[in-house]
N, C-alpha and C positions, 0 to 999 in steps of 0.2 A: 343707312347702310346695314345696320344690325337688326332692323325690324323683321326682316324675313326669317332669319334663323330662330328668333324668339317665337314668331307665329307658328313656324314649323314644329318647334318643340312642344308648344301648347297643343297643337293638333294631334301629334303623336301620343301625348299623354292622355288626351281625351279618348282617342281610339282604344288605347290599352285599357283604360278604365271601363269603357263600354263593353269591351270584349271579355274582360276578366271578371269584373265585379257585377256589371249589369247585363250579363250575357243572356239571362232568361228574358228580360224585357226586350232586348234587341231581337232575340229569336221570335218573340211574339209579334213584334212590329213587322219583321220581315214576313212572318206567316200571314199577317193580315194583308200584306201587299200582293200575295200570290193570287192568281185567278182561281175562282171556284171550280172544282172538278166537274166535268160533264156527267150526264146521267149514265152514259155507256161506260165511262171510266170507273165510276163508283160501283157499277154493277159487276165489273170484271174482278174487283178486289174480293178476296175471301172474307166471309163474315167474321171469322175468328182471327183477324189480323192482329199480330203482336204489337204492343206499344213501342214507340221509338226508344232505343236504348242509349241515345246520345246523352241523356241527362238522367242520372240515377239519383239525384237529390230530391227530397220532398219539396213541395211548394213552400217557399219561405213564408213564415208568419209575418204579420205586420210589424215593421221595425227591425226585423232580423236582417243581419248582414251576411251576404253570401261569402263563404270561405271554402277553400280546398283543404281537405284533411286526409289523414291516413290512419288506419288501425294498426297499432303497434303492440307487440307482445314481447315481454322481457325474455331474454335468453342468457344462459350462463356462459360466460366467456372466461378465458384465461387472462387474468389482468396482469400480464407480464409488465415489468418495468423496462421500458425501452430507453437505451442509452446510445449515444454516439461516441465512439472512441477509436482507439487504434491499438495495434499490437506492439508489445515491448519485449525485449529480451529479459529472461528471468534474471540473468546477471550479466553485467558488462564491466570488465576490469581492464585498466591500462596497467600492464605489468611493468613496474619500474625497477631499475637496477639500484642496489644498495651499496655498491662500491664502484670505484673507478677502474677502468681497464679497457683494453682493446679487444674487440670481438674476434674470436678465432674459429667460430662455427659457421657453417654454410647457412644462409637464410632460408626460412620457410615462407612460402608464398601465401598471400591472403586467400581465404576460402578453404584452406586445408583444415581437416579435422584433427584435433589434438585430444589426448586423454590426460587426465590428472597425473602430474609427475613427469610428463614428456618434456625433454629439454627444448627450450625455445632459443636461448642464447647462451654462449659460453665465452668467458673472458679469459685473457692471458693471465696466468698466475704470477708472473714476475718474480719478485723476491719473497713472496708470501710463504713459500715452503721453507726458505731459510729462516724466516722469522718464527715459524712453528718449531723448527728444530732447536733454535736458541731457547725458546720458551720451555721445551721439553728438557733441555739440558739444565736450565735453572731449576726446574722442578726436581730433577734427580739430585742435584746438589743440595737443595733444601731438605730433601728427605734423608740424605746421607748424614746431615748434621743432627738429626733428631736423636739417634741412639746415644751420641756423646752427651747431648743436653739432658737426656733422660737419666744417664748414669750419674750425673753430678747431683741430682736431687737426693738419692739415698746417702751419698757420701756426706752431703751437708746435714742431713738429718742425724747421721751418726755423730758428727761433731757436736751438734746441739745436745744430744743425749750424754756425751762424754763431759761436756761443760756443766751440765746439770748435776751429774754425779760428783764432779769435783767441787761444785758449790755446796752440795750436801755434806761432803767430808769436811770442808773448811768450816761450815757452820757448827758441826759437831765438835771440832777441835777448839773453836772459839768458846763454845759453851763450857767445855771441860776446863780450859785455861781460866776462864772467869771464875768458875766455882773453886778451883784450887787456889787462885789468888786471894779469894776472900777468906780462906782457911789458913793462909800463910804458907801453902805448899808450892806456889808458883810465883815466879817473878812478874813484874809489870812488863818486862821485855817480852816474855812469852805470850802474854795477853795481847800486846800490840801486834806481835807477829801473826797470831791467829786471826786477828781482825783484818790485817792486810791481806791474808790469804783468802778470806771471804770476799773482800772487794775485788781481788784479782779473778776469782771464780765467777763472780757476777759479770765482770767485763768480758770474760771468755764466752759466757752464754750469749751476751749481746752480739759478740762477733760471730758466733756460730749461727745464730738466727739470721743475721744479715747475709751470711754466706748461703743459708738455705733459701732466703728470698731471692738472691741473685741467681741461684740454680733454677728455681722455678720460673723466674723471669726469662732466663735463657731458653728454657723449654717452650714457653709461650711464644718467644720470638721465633724459635725454629718452626713451630706450628704455623705462625703467621706468614713466615717465608714460604711455607708449603702452599698455603691458601693463595698467596700472591702469585706464586709460580703456576698454580693450577688455573687461576684466572687468566694469566698470560697465554697459557696453552689454549684455553677455551676461546679467547679472542682471536688467536691465530687460526684455529680450526674454523671458527665462524666466518672469518674473512675469506678463507678458502672455499667454504660452502657457498658463499655469496657469488662466487665466480660462475656458478651454474644457475641460470634462471629457468624455472620450470613452470608448466601450466598449472594454475591453481585449481582447475576443474575441467571436466569434459566439455568441449565446445568447438567453435569455429574461430579461425583467425580472421579478424576484421581488417587487419593490416599486415603487411610483410613484417617479418622479424628484422632486427637490426642487421645491416649489411656487413659482410666479412670485412674486417679491417677498420670498422668504424670505432671511434673512441666514445665510450659511454661514461658519463660522470654522475656521481651521486651528489646529493645535497638539494637545497631548496625544498620543493614540495614532494620530494621522494626520488628525484633524479631523472635521468633520461629514460624514455620508454623503450622497452625491448619489443613489445607488441601489444595489441589489443585483442582480448579474447571475449567472445560472446557465448552465452549458454542459451540455446533456443529450444531445448527439449527438457521440460515443458516450456511453453511460451505463455506470456501474460497478455490478456486483453484488458485495457485500462479505459474506463469511462468515468464520467462525473455525474452524479445524481443530484437533482435539486432537493431543497429542504423538504418538500412535500412528499417525496418518494423514498428518501433514504431509510425511513423507518420500516418500509416494506421489504428491504433487502437484508439478508442475514448470511453470515458465513456458512458455507456448505450447500447453499441453494443451487439447484441446477440452472444452467444457463446455456444458451445457444447464440450463435452469432453468424452473420453473413458478411463476407468480405466484399470489397468493391468488384472483384472478378467473379463473384457468384459462388465462391467456395463457402460451404456451410460447415461449421465446427461446433462441438459441444464441450462443455467443461463444467466447473463448479466455482462458486464465489470463494476466494481464498482470503480476501481482505476487504473490510469496510471501514473507511476512515471515520473517526469520531471528532475530527477537527475540520471545520469548513474552511475553504479557501477564502482569505479575507477580501479578495476582489470580486469573485464570482458567486460566493456564498454557496458553492456546491461541494459535494463530498466525493472523494476518490474511491472508486470501486475497482477491485482487481479480480479477474477471472482466470484461473489456471486451466490451460488446454493442452492435452498431449500433442506432441509434434515429433513423433518417432522418425518420420521420413524427412524432417526439416523442410517440409513443403511451405511452411509459413515463415515469413521474414519479419523482422522488426520494422515498424513504421507503417504497416498497411492499415487503411481505414476499415472500420468494422461497425456494423449495427448490432448491438448487443441486446438480447432479450433475456431478462432474469425472471424466473418463475416466481409467482406469489399466489396467494389464495384466489380462487375464482369468484366472480361477482355476477349478479343479475343486472343486465344492461339492455338498453334499447338501441337499435340501429336507426338513426334518423339522418335525413339530409342536412347539410350545413345550413341551408336556407331556412330551416325551421327555427333556428336559434334567434332569440330576440333579447332585449333588455327591458327591465321594468323601470319605474321612475327613480328607484334607488340605485340603479346601475347594476343590479344583479343579473347574471346571465341565466336564461332558462328558456322554456317553450310555453306556448299557450295551448291548453287542452280544452276539450269539450266535456262539460259535465252531463249528468243524466238528464237535466232539465234543458239541455241545448243552450247553455250559456258558456262564455269563455272564462277560463281561469288560468292565471299565471302560475307555473310550477318551476322553481329553481332546479337546475340540473348541474351535474359535474361531468366533464369530459374525461372518459377513461382511456380512449384510444381513438386516433385519427387514421382512418383507412381510405382507400380509393372508393369504396362503396358508400362511405358516409362516416358519421361520428357515432361511436358507442358512448352512451351517456347513462348515468345513474341518477336516482332521485325521483323517478316516476313509479307508479304502481305497476303491478305485473301486466296489466292491460290498460291501454290508454288510447284515446282518440286525439291525435296531435294535429294541430293546425299547421299546415305547411305553406299556405299562401293566403295572405290577407290578415295575418296575425298582427301586423302593424296598424291595422285600422280598428282593432277592438281592444277593449280593456276588460277587467274582471267584472262579471255580471252582465255583460252585454249579450243579448240573444243572437245566436248565429244560425245560419242554415248551411250545414256542411255538405260538400260534394265529395264523396270518397272516390277518388280517381288516382291512378298511378302518378307518381311524381317523377318527372324527368329531370335528372340532375345535370 
């Protein structure tokens, strides 16, 4: 049952081999089967008839294999790094509330433009204004206590000085009484009394110094009360400031702001959202470059991109990641593009071309590529002695017209058909004809 398909395949392969590889021999055989021209026919032909142009190849040498080839010359091309990516907003923020309250402002609808500082949501103040007034009153009271505390310090310092003077006088009296007692001019009672006066003066100094420390401590306490009251005022003012949620930058509303009467609560990961704001001017084009191409991309390089709808934009590289994605081993590339009219939206597919230094490359058909015994990719060329030689190449760009490759000399004869039937050093008989891709 399967014999006929096999025989048909063998027959088709034989016909293709005869037509492509042994074309000259088949032509000669068919020419031998044609009837000889009559005398009248040959006489009517011009003596300077041109030779047939169907075959431009030289007669193959013994053992040479017929191949088809093309003459290729290197041309300088812009070796742009081509990436597939998408557009992203320059910034996107979910604006959260930082306090709890009921919305008392009318909502703004998504798509509306907002400027930095514009009010997005406003919450009911509740008793926060009363809390602020209480904190301000406590601050005023603390400040009023400071002058009294400050006045106690000089008074305590004066008492210390008075006690020190009394101690000096008592010490002088004690010295005099002791001297007179040794000469018999003062009684022991007078000496004991003078000594008691010294001890009393010393105690007075200790008491005065303690009073001075208490006065200074009272002043520091008053100053601490002021700082505490100021902190209370700052907290109350900050709580009131949180009642108005504003836009952090110029952009567009991606969502409606919170509805009038809605209760928004703070806490968790930042609280309930008031709205989501996008900044699309400028906009980012994000692509991922493989390890082999990331070294050719540098910040500031010019870039162009074409979106899925055919829109073409230009910009420059603003970021090149130096850390590869652990899964794909690719590097994130960001291109900043002006978007004054907001014609571009986030999430559009884009083909990004980033400029790099030009290279000399050959445009070859994809069918010309082959592999050597080691698995290296390249093409087979024809040397000056009409022998085949394998040359490794590297693909620079893949286009509809063919592949741009590097690795070949400036001019080369590349085998485009029959390269799989020859190896290095094998003589070939090339036929230079246009290659239909």
